[in-house]
NUFIKOL-346141 format. One record per residue (C-alpha): residue number from 1; x, y, z. Coordinates in Angstrom, 2 decimals, always signed. Example, Ala and Ser with C-alpha at 12.3 -4.5 7.8 and 13.67 -1.06 7.14 Angstrom:
<sites>
+-----+---------+---------+---------+
! seq !       X !       Y !       Z !
+-----+---------+---------+---------+
!   1 !  +12.30 !   -4.50 !   +7.80 !
!   2 !  +13.67 !   -1.06 !   +7.14 !
+-----+---------+---------+---------+
</sites>
This chain:
<sites>
+-----+---------+---------+---------+
! seq !       X !       Y !       Z !
+-----+---------+---------+---------+
!   1 ! +106.28 ! +107.26 ! +120.68 !
!   2 ! +108.29 ! +108.62 ! +117.81 !
!   3 ! +107.69 ! +108.60 ! +114.11 !
!   4 ! +109.82 ! +106.57 ! +111.79 !
!   5 ! +111.93 ! +109.06 ! +109.85 !
!   6 ! +114.05 ! +108.27 ! +106.82 !
!   7 ! +116.99 ! +110.50 ! +106.13 !
!   8 ! +116.47 ! +112.81 ! +103.19 !
!   9 ! +118.69 ! +111.95 ! +100.27 !
!  10 ! +119.00 ! +112.82 !  +96.63 !
!  11 ! +120.37 ! +109.93 !  +94.61 !
!  12 ! +121.18 ! +110.28 !  +90.97 !
!  13 ! +122.71 ! +107.85 !  +88.50 !
!  14 ! +121.35 ! +106.66 !  +85.16 !
!  15 ! +122.96 ! +104.45 !  +82.58 !
!  16 ! +122.24 ! +105.44 !  +78.99 !
!  17 ! +124.06 ! +104.41 !  +75.83 !
!  18 ! +125.79 ! +106.63 !  +73.35 !
!  19 ! +125.20 ! +104.62 !  +70.21 !
!  20 ! +124.99 ! +105.44 !  +66.53 !
!  21 ! +122.94 ! +103.83 !  +63.81 !
!  22 ! +125.98 ! +103.11 !  +61.67 !
!  23 ! +124.35 ! +104.27 !  +58.45 !
!  24 ! +124.44 ! +107.44 !  +56.39 !
!  25 ! +122.06 ! +110.10 !  +57.57 !
!  26 ! +121.57 ! +108.37 !  +60.92 !
!  27 ! +120.94 ! +111.60 !  +62.76 !
!  28 ! +117.89 ! +112.39 !  +60.64 !
!  29 ! +116.47 ! +108.93 !  +61.32 !
!  30 ! +116.36 ! +109.32 !  +65.10 !
!  31 ! +112.95 ! +108.93 !  +66.72 !
!  32 ! +111.43 ! +111.97 !  +68.42 !
!  33 ! +112.80 ! +112.28 !  +71.94 !
!  34 ! +109.56 ! +113.54 !  +73.49 !
!  35 ! +106.83 ! +111.71 !  +71.56 !
!  36 ! +108.50 ! +108.90 !  +69.62 !
!  37 ! +108.64 ! +105.19 !  +70.44 !
!  38 ! +110.48 ! +104.57 !  +73.70 !
!  39 ! +111.03 ! +101.90 !  +76.34 !
!  40 ! +112.26 ! +101.88 !  +79.93 !
!  41 ! +113.61 !  +99.19 !  +82.25 !
!  42 ! +114.23 !  +99.35 !  +86.00 !
!  43 ! +115.47 !  +96.57 !  +88.25 !
!  44 ! +113.91 !  +97.71 !  +91.55 !
!  45 ! +112.19 ! +100.77 !  +93.01 !
!  46 ! +110.76 ! +101.44 !  +96.45 !
!  47 ! +108.24 ! +103.85 !  +97.94 !
!  48 ! +107.79 ! +104.15 ! +101.69 !
!  49 ! +104.55 ! +105.69 ! +102.88 !
!  50 ! +101.89 ! +104.12 ! +100.70 !
!  51 !  +99.80 ! +105.46 !  +97.85 !
!  52 !  +99.13 ! +108.86 !  +99.45 !
!  53 ! +102.41 ! +110.01 !  +97.82 !
!  54 ! +103.63 ! +111.67 ! +101.03 !
!  55 ! +106.37 ! +109.14 ! +101.68 !
!  56 ! +109.82 ! +108.88 ! +100.11 !
!  57 ! +110.97 ! +107.00 !  +97.02 !
!  58 ! +114.20 ! +105.25 !  +96.10 !
!  59 ! +114.43 ! +104.58 !  +92.36 !
!  60 ! +117.45 ! +102.74 !  +90.99 !
!  61 ! +119.11 ! +103.40 !  +87.63 !
!  62 ! +116.48 ! +103.42 !  +84.91 !
!  63 ! +117.43 ! +102.38 !  +81.41 !
!  64 ! +115.86 ! +104.28 !  +78.50 !
!  65 ! +115.98 ! +103.13 !  +74.90 !
!  66 ! +118.17 ! +105.32 !  +72.65 !
!  67 ! +116.84 ! +107.54 !  +69.87 !
!  68 ! +118.53 ! +105.37 !  +67.25 !
!  69 ! +118.37 ! +101.56 !  +67.09 !
!  70 ! +120.40 ! +100.19 !  +69.99 !
!  71 ! +120.05 !  +99.34 !  +73.65 !
!  72 ! +120.77 ! +100.55 !  +77.16 !
!  73 ! +121.72 !  +97.86 !  +79.68 !
!  74 ! +122.03 !  +98.04 !  +83.47 !
!  75 ! +125.65 !  +97.83 !  +84.62 !
!  76 ! +126.92 !  +94.82 !  +86.53 !
!  77 ! +127.92 !  +96.92 !  +89.55 !
!  78 ! +124.28 !  +97.07 !  +90.63 !
!  79 ! +123.76 !  +93.83 !  +92.56 !
!  80 ! +121.59 !  +95.03 !  +95.44 !
!  81 ! +119.26 !  +97.72 !  +96.73 !
!  82 ! +120.54 !  +99.59 !  +98.64 !
!  83 ! +124.05 !  +99.45 !  +97.23 !
!  84 ! +125.75 ! +102.04 !  +99.48 !
!  85 ! +125.30 ! +104.00 ! +102.70 !
!  86 ! +123.43 ! +106.84 ! +100.98 !
!  87 ! +120.79 ! +104.50 !  +99.57 !
!  88 ! +120.71 ! +102.58 ! +102.84 !
!  89 ! +119.82 ! +105.75 ! +104.76 !
!  90 ! +117.08 ! +106.49 ! +102.22 !
!  91 ! +115.73 ! +102.96 ! +102.33 !
!  92 ! +115.58 ! +102.89 ! +106.13 !
!  93 ! +118.41 ! +100.48 ! +106.92 !
!  94 ! +116.57 !  +97.18 ! +107.48 !
!  95 ! +115.56 !  +95.91 ! +104.05 !
!  96 ! +117.95 !  +94.55 ! +101.43 !
!  97 ! +116.96 !  +93.43 !  +97.93 !
!  98 ! +119.52 !  +91.16 !  +96.25 !
!  99 ! +119.49 !  +91.09 !  +92.46 !
! 100 ! +120.78 !  +87.68 !  +91.42 !
! 101 ! +124.48 !  +88.08 !  +92.14 !
! 102 ! +125.70 !  +88.55 !  +95.70 !
! 103 ! +129.01 !  +89.34 !  +97.39 !
! 104 ! +128.47 !  +89.02 ! +101.16 !
! 105 ! +126.86 !  +85.64 ! +101.65 !
! 106 ! +124.13 !  +83.72 !  +99.85 !
! 107 ! +120.63 !  +85.11 ! +100.51 !
! 108 ! +118.89 !  +82.44 !  +98.38 !
! 109 ! +117.56 !  +78.98 !  +99.27 !
! 110 ! +119.60 !  +75.93 !  +98.37 !
! 111 ! +119.33 !  +75.14 !  +94.68 !
! 112 ! +118.86 !  +78.71 !  +93.47 !
! 113 ! +121.91 !  +79.42 !  +91.33 !
! 114 ! +123.81 !  +82.70 !  +91.37 !
! 115 ! +123.23 !  +84.70 !  +88.18 !
! 116 ! +123.68 !  +88.12 !  +86.59 !
! 117 ! +120.67 !  +90.29 !  +85.92 !
! 118 ! +119.63 !  +91.25 !  +82.40 !
! 119 ! +117.88 !  +94.64 !  +82.40 !
! 120 ! +117.65 !  +96.21 !  +78.95 !
! 121 ! +115.65 !  +98.93 !  +77.20 !
! 122 ! +116.01 !  +98.75 !  +73.41 !
! 123 ! +114.90 ! +100.36 !  +70.19 !
! 124 ! +114.84 !  +97.66 !  +67.54 !
! 125 ! +116.05 !  +98.24 !  +63.97 !
! 126 ! +112.36 !  +98.48 !  +63.03 !
! 127 ! +112.00 ! +101.30 !  +65.65 !
! 128 ! +109.84 !  +99.01 !  +67.78 !
! 129 ! +110.59 !  +99.68 !  +71.48 !
! 130 ! +111.09 !  +96.69 !  +73.79 !
! 131 ! +112.33 !  +96.15 !  +77.33 !
! 132 ! +113.18 !  +93.21 !  +79.58 !
! 133 ! +114.22 !  +92.69 !  +83.20 !
! 134 ! +115.19 !  +89.22 !  +84.36 !
! 135 ! +117.03 !  +87.93 !  +87.42 !
! 136 ! +116.46 !  +86.39 !  +90.87 !
! 137 ! +115.21 !  +88.70 !  +93.62 !
! 138 ! +115.63 !  +88.15 !  +97.37 !
! 139 ! +114.04 !  +90.47 !  +99.93 !
! 140 ! +115.83 !  +90.36 ! +103.28 !
! 141 ! +114.94 !  +91.95 ! +106.61 !
! 142 ! +118.26 !  +92.41 ! +108.41 !
! 143 ! +116.40 !  +93.56 ! +111.55 !
! 144 ! +115.75 !  +89.87 ! +112.21 !
! 145 ! +119.45 !  +89.40 ! +112.99 !
! 146 ! +119.96 !  +86.01 ! +111.38 !
! 147 ! +123.28 !  +84.20 ! +111.68 !
! 148 ! +123.72 !  +84.26 ! +107.89 !
! 149 ! +122.10 !  +86.26 ! +105.06 !
! 150 ! +119.69 !  +83.49 ! +104.10 !
! 151 ! +118.22 !  +83.48 ! +107.61 !
! 152 ! +116.88 !  +87.00 ! +107.03 !
! 153 ! +115.37 !  +86.28 ! +103.61 !
! 154 ! +111.59 !  +86.61 ! +103.61 !
! 155 ! +110.70 !  +86.52 !  +99.89 !
! 156 ! +112.45 !  +85.12 !  +96.80 !
! 157 ! +111.34 !  +85.52 !  +93.19 !
! 158 ! +113.36 !  +82.87 !  +91.36 !
! 159 ! +113.72 !  +83.14 !  +87.61 !
! 160 ! +111.68 !  +86.33 !  +87.46 !
! 161 ! +111.23 !  +87.86 !  +84.01 !
! 162 ! +109.23 !  +90.87 !  +82.93 !
! 163 ! +109.08 !  +92.14 !  +79.37 !
! 164 ! +107.19 !  +94.50 !  +77.07 !
! 165 ! +106.92 !  +94.85 !  +73.29 !
! 166 ! +105.17 !  +97.67 !  +71.45 !
! 167 ! +105.05 !  +96.38 !  +67.87 !
! 168 ! +102.04 !  +98.53 !  +66.96 !
! 169 !  +99.29 ! +100.54 !  +68.69 !
! 170 !  +97.05 !  +97.50 !  +68.35 !
! 171 !  +99.79 !  +95.05 !  +69.35 !
! 172 ! +101.13 !  +95.83 !  +72.80 !
! 173 ! +102.31 !  +93.04 !  +75.09 !
! 174 ! +103.49 !  +92.94 !  +78.69 !
! 175 ! +104.34 !  +89.75 !  +80.58 !
! 176 ! +105.52 !  +88.88 !  +84.11 !
! 177 ! +106.62 !  +85.33 !  +84.93 !
! 178 ! +108.40 !  +83.35 !  +87.66 !
! 179 ! +110.06 !  +79.96 !  +87.91 !
! 180 ! +109.41 !  +79.61 !  +91.64 !
! 181 ! +108.21 !  +81.79 !  +94.49 !
! 182 ! +109.67 !  +81.29 !  +97.97 !
! 183 ! +108.21 !  +82.73 ! +101.18 !
! 184 ! +109.29 !  +82.41 ! +104.81 !
! 185 ! +106.22 !  +81.48 ! +106.80 !
! 186 ! +106.93 !  +80.35 ! +110.31 !
! 187 ! +110.20 !  +78.46 ! +109.93 !
! 188 ! +112.23 !  +78.15 ! +106.74 !
! 189 ! +111.64 !  +79.33 ! +103.21 !
! 190 ! +109.09 !  +77.29 ! +101.32 !
! 191 ! +107.77 !  +77.27 !  +97.75 !
! 192 ! +104.27 !  +78.66 !  +97.26 !
! 193 ! +102.13 !  +78.70 !  +94.15 !
! 194 ! +102.75 !  +81.56 !  +91.75 !
! 195 !  +99.58 !  +83.61 !  +91.20 !
! 196 !  +98.28 !  +83.46 !  +87.64 !
! 197 !  +96.94 !  +86.28 !  +85.49 !
! 198 !  +95.93 !  +89.33 !  +87.51 !
! 199 !  +95.38 !  +87.29 !  +90.66 !
! 200 !  +97.48 !  +88.38 !  +93.63 !
! 201 !  +99.02 !  +86.46 !  +96.50 !
! 202 !  +98.22 !  +87.74 ! +100.00 !
! 203 ! +100.10 !  +86.56 ! +103.09 !
! 204 !  +99.58 !  +87.54 ! +106.73 !
! 205 ! +101.49 !  +87.39 ! +110.01 !
! 206 ! +104.93 !  +87.30 ! +108.40 !
! 207 ! +107.95 !  +87.88 ! +110.64 !
! 208 ! +108.88 !  +90.99 ! +108.70 !
! 209 ! +109.63 !  +94.28 ! +110.39 !
! 210 ! +109.51 !  +97.91 ! +109.19 !
! 211 ! +112.11 !  +99.18 ! +106.69 !
! 212 ! +113.74 ! +101.39 ! +109.35 !
! 213 ! +114.04 ! +101.96 ! +113.08 !
! 214 ! +110.97 ! +102.76 ! +115.16 !
! 215 ! +111.33 ! +103.48 ! +118.87 !
! 216 ! +110.19 ! +100.62 ! +121.13 !
! 217 ! +109.39 !  +98.29 ! +118.22 !
! 218 ! +109.59 !  +94.62 ! +119.13 !
! 219 ! +110.70 !  +91.82 ! +116.81 !
! 220 ! +108.60 !  +89.35 ! +118.77 !
! 221 ! +105.26 !  +91.09 ! +118.29 !
! 222 ! +105.67 !  +93.06 ! +115.04 !
! 223 ! +104.24 !  +91.31 ! +111.98 !
! 224 ! +103.51 !  +92.21 ! +108.35 !
! 225 ! +101.02 !  +91.53 ! +105.62 !
! 226 ! +102.45 !  +91.06 ! +102.12 !
! 227 ! +100.65 !  +91.24 !  +98.80 !
! 228 ! +102.31 !  +90.23 !  +95.52 !
! 229 ! +100.69 !  +91.25 !  +92.22 !
! 230 ! +101.63 !  +91.80 !  +88.59 !
! 231 ! +102.00 !  +95.34 !  +87.27 !
! 232 !  +99.46 !  +95.82 !  +84.50 !
! 233 !  +99.26 !  +99.61 !  +84.05 !
! 234 ! +101.80 ! +102.40 !  +83.71 !
! 235 ! +100.59 ! +104.16 !  +86.87 !
! 236 ! +101.44 ! +101.10 !  +88.98 !
! 237 ! +105.16 ! +101.61 !  +88.30 !
! 238 ! +107.34 ! +103.59 !  +90.70 !
! 239 ! +109.14 ! +106.00 !  +88.42 !
! 240 ! +110.69 ! +109.42 !  +87.85 !
! 241 ! +109.48 ! +112.12 !  +85.42 !
! 242 ! +111.85 ! +111.07 !  +82.66 !
! 243 ! +110.12 ! +107.72 !  +82.55 !
! 244 ! +107.25 ! +108.70 !  +80.28 !
! 245 ! +104.27 ! +107.01 !  +78.73 !
! 246 ! +102.82 ! +107.64 !  +75.24 !
! 247 !  +99.58 ! +107.45 !  +73.32 !
! 248 !  +99.78 ! +103.65 !  +73.59 !
! 249 ! +101.70 ! +102.11 !  +76.49 !
! 250 ! +102.40 !  +98.62 !  +77.83 !
! 251 ! +103.83 !  +97.94 !  +81.30 !
! 252 ! +104.94 !  +94.94 !  +83.35 !
! 253 ! +106.61 !  +94.17 !  +86.65 !
! 254 ! +106.14 !  +92.53 !  +90.05 !
! 255 ! +104.63 !  +94.71 !  +92.77 !
! 256 ! +105.19 !  +93.90 !  +96.45 !
! 257 ! +103.05 !  +95.79 !  +98.98 !
! 258 ! +104.00 !  +95.36 ! +102.63 !
! 259 ! +101.92 !  +96.66 ! +105.53 !
! 260 ! +103.86 !  +96.34 ! +108.78 !
! 261 ! +101.96 !  +96.43 ! +112.05 !
! 262 ! +104.59 !  +97.74 ! +114.47 !
! 263 ! +104.05 !  +96.82 ! +118.12 !
! 264 ! +106.03 !  +97.10 ! +121.33 !
! 265 ! +107.06 !  +94.21 ! +123.59 !
! 266 ! +103.67 !  +94.25 ! +125.33 !
! 267 ! +101.86 !  +93.93 ! +122.00 !
! 268 ! +100.64 !  +97.53 ! +122.01 !
! 269 ! +100.22 !  +98.88 ! +118.47 !
! 270 ! +102.59 ! +101.74 ! +117.67 !
! 271 ! +101.90 ! +102.43 ! +114.00 !
! 272 ! +101.48 ! +100.89 ! +110.56 !
! 273 ! +104.13 ! +101.36 ! +107.89 !
! 274 ! +103.35 ! +100.76 ! +104.21 !
! 275 ! +106.15 !  +99.88 ! +101.80 !
! 276 ! +105.65 !  +99.38 !  +98.06 !
! 277 ! +108.32 !  +97.72 !  +95.92 !
! 278 ! +108.30 !  +97.21 !  +92.15 !
! 279 ! +110.71 !  +94.58 !  +90.86 !
! 280 ! +111.56 !  +94.47 !  +87.17 !
! 281 ! +109.44 !  +97.45 !  +86.20 !
! 282 ! +109.39 !  +97.87 !  +82.40 !
! 283 ! +107.32 !  +99.83 !  +79.89 !
! 284 ! +107.19 ! +100.72 !  +76.21 !
! 285 ! +105.19 ! +103.36 !  +74.35 !
! 286 ! +104.38 ! +104.37 !  +70.78 !
! 287 ! +102.53 ! +107.42 !  +69.40 !
! 288 !  +99.33 ! +107.48 !  +67.40 !
! 289 !  +99.87 ! +106.40 !  +63.81 !
! 290 ! +103.09 ! +104.53 !  +64.64 !
! 291 ! +104.12 ! +102.01 !  +61.98 !
! 292 ! +107.19 !  +99.85 !  +62.45 !
! 293 ! +109.83 ! +100.09 !  +59.75 !
! 294 ! +110.62 !  +97.10 !  +57.59 !
! 295 ! +113.77 !  +95.17 !  +58.39 !
! 296 ! +116.80 !  +96.37 !  +56.45 !
! 297 ! +117.58 !  +94.70 !  +53.15 !
! 298 ! +121.24 !  +94.23 !  +54.14 !
! 299 ! +120.52 !  +91.51 !  +56.66 !
! 300 ! +120.14 !  +93.78 !  +59.67 !
! 301 ! +117.11 !  +91.86 !  +60.91 !
! 302 ! +114.78 !  +93.27 !  +63.52 !
! 303 ! +117.07 !  +93.25 !  +66.57 !
! 304 ! +119.08 !  +96.12 !  +67.97 !
! 305 ! +122.47 !  +94.44 !  +68.02 !
! 306 ! +124.83 !  +97.31 !  +68.77 !
! 307 ! +126.78 !  +96.85 !  +71.97 !
! 308 ! +125.57 !  +99.15 !  +74.74 !
! 309 ! +128.06 ! +101.81 !  +75.88 !
! 310 ! +126.54 ! +102.97 !  +79.19 !
! 311 ! +127.45 ! +106.39 !  +80.56 !
! 312 ! +126.71 ! +107.74 !  +84.01 !
! 313 ! +124.91 ! +111.07 !  +83.93 !
! 314 ! +126.24 ! +113.30 !  +86.76 !
! 315 ! +124.15 ! +113.86 !  +89.87 !
! 316 ! +121.60 ! +116.66 !  +90.10 !
! 317 ! +119.40 ! +118.44 !  +87.58 !
! 318 ! +120.59 ! +118.58 !  +84.00 !
! 319 ! +119.18 ! +120.96 !  +81.43 !
! 320 ! +115.67 ! +122.35 !  +81.71 !
! 321 ! +113.33 ! +120.70 !  +84.17 !
! 322 ! +110.49 ! +118.72 !  +82.66 !
! 323 ! +107.02 ! +119.96 !  +83.58 !
! 324 ! +104.80 ! +118.14 !  +86.04 !
! 325 ! +103.08 ! +115.50 !  +83.95 !
! 326 ! +100.53 ! +113.91 !  +86.19 !
! 327 !  +99.28 ! +112.70 !  +89.51 !
! 328 ! +102.34 ! +110.71 !  +90.61 !
! 329 ! +103.91 ! +113.02 !  +93.16 !
! 330 ! +106.92 ! +110.72 !  +93.58 !
! 331 ! +108.24 ! +111.64 !  +90.16 !
! 332 ! +110.75 ! +114.46 !  +89.89 !
! 333 ! +112.11 ! +116.86 !  +87.24 !
! 334 ! +114.32 ! +115.46 !  +84.50 !
! 335 ! +116.75 ! +117.25 !  +82.21 !
! 336 ! +115.24 ! +116.98 !  +78.73 !
! 337 ! +117.98 ! +118.58 !  +76.62 !
! 338 ! +120.14 ! +115.46 !  +76.25 !
! 339 ! +120.01 ! +113.35 !  +73.10 !
! 340 ! +120.90 ! +110.08 !  +74.79 !
! 341 ! +120.57 ! +110.92 !  +78.42 !
! 342 ! +118.38 ! +111.37 !  +81.43 !
! 343 ! +118.50 ! +111.81 !  +85.15 !
! 344 ! +117.64 ! +109.52 !  +88.00 !
! 345 ! +116.61 ! +111.43 !  +91.10 !
! 346 ! +114.98 ! +110.05 !  +94.23 !
! 347 ! +114.27 ! +112.15 !  +97.32 !
! 348 ! +112.97 ! +110.87 ! +100.59 !
! 349 ! +110.56 ! +112.86 ! +102.74 !
! 350 ! +109.25 ! +112.21 ! +106.23 !
! 351 ! +107.59 ! +108.80 ! +106.39 !
! 352 ! +103.98 ! +109.19 ! +107.39 !
! 353 ! +103.06 ! +105.95 ! +109.11 !
! 354 !  +99.50 ! +105.76 ! +110.29 !
! 355 !  +99.51 ! +106.05 ! +114.06 !
! 356 !  +97.22 ! +103.61 ! +115.68 !
! 357 !  +95.31 ! +103.69 ! +118.91 !
! 358 !  +96.90 ! +101.95 ! +121.83 !
! 359 !  +95.89 !  +98.31 ! +122.16 !
! 360 !  +94.42 !  +97.85 ! +118.67 !
! 361 !  +95.54 !  +95.31 ! +116.06 !
+-----+---------+---------+---------+
</sites>
């Protein structure tokens, strides 16, 4: 038996706006880059290897709110995870997450309309940080070899929306909602009840394989357990070092935990593979003593209305590396010397699937 190994890859690409406040003395009115109010928005992130932090992580472009009122919005070129061969090698090759719009066949059930995602991190004119991520998500397992994309779809979050608002230290909100939840159990995709509050949905014996190739794995005998829950704390997000918290932090998102029981054609257990996915991960933070500014007297209102001008930060480390900030070993150094920038970096290590004794379930 061989271990499932993902190819090591370093993927970097973040969209951040270069926006100005449009008023005299704007530079002096910028919020503090390291401790001031801030928000983040991410469309999808994946960790293979479970919570022991020894596996690899693929984190897509993360939007960060600017230092002056404005917004950073995910570009329309991101319609799937993975989006290219480099990400596909990191992800393992079998799973595909579609993000509302698609280009190579419809992965959604009949009646689910094609749409563009809306993933935005903003600093309002009042300096209140907010973030939102909304779209349709479809998780496909291409290992199943369906005749068309929809045949490989296992899970669909239709009309998914996650959002956070940090109006004040005592007024933090985070919400995660769905229009409909679709799951393939047995035959076709069917609608199942959306879990409410902090309740999770647990499903067993799904025809869902591992995210990558495993020697002697059989499609006929391999099954997975899937658990869907709402993100309620910052530590439940899959993130990089530049995605920081604050004295007061709100978080939201949909977390999908998959445990795949890989077996050979005879039904002999080979290993378990754990995959964690966070869809629509968002957060906002404010420091102690934060007080939102009053809306401008010139009719500016409370919204950050400047058009986003996203810029791709080049691959690799930029500026000085940020120090290790906590227990999340999947996070990596971020260049901290940029006024309106950051770095996305995801590296994949050897996947440590738990080997199981022959003949056990």
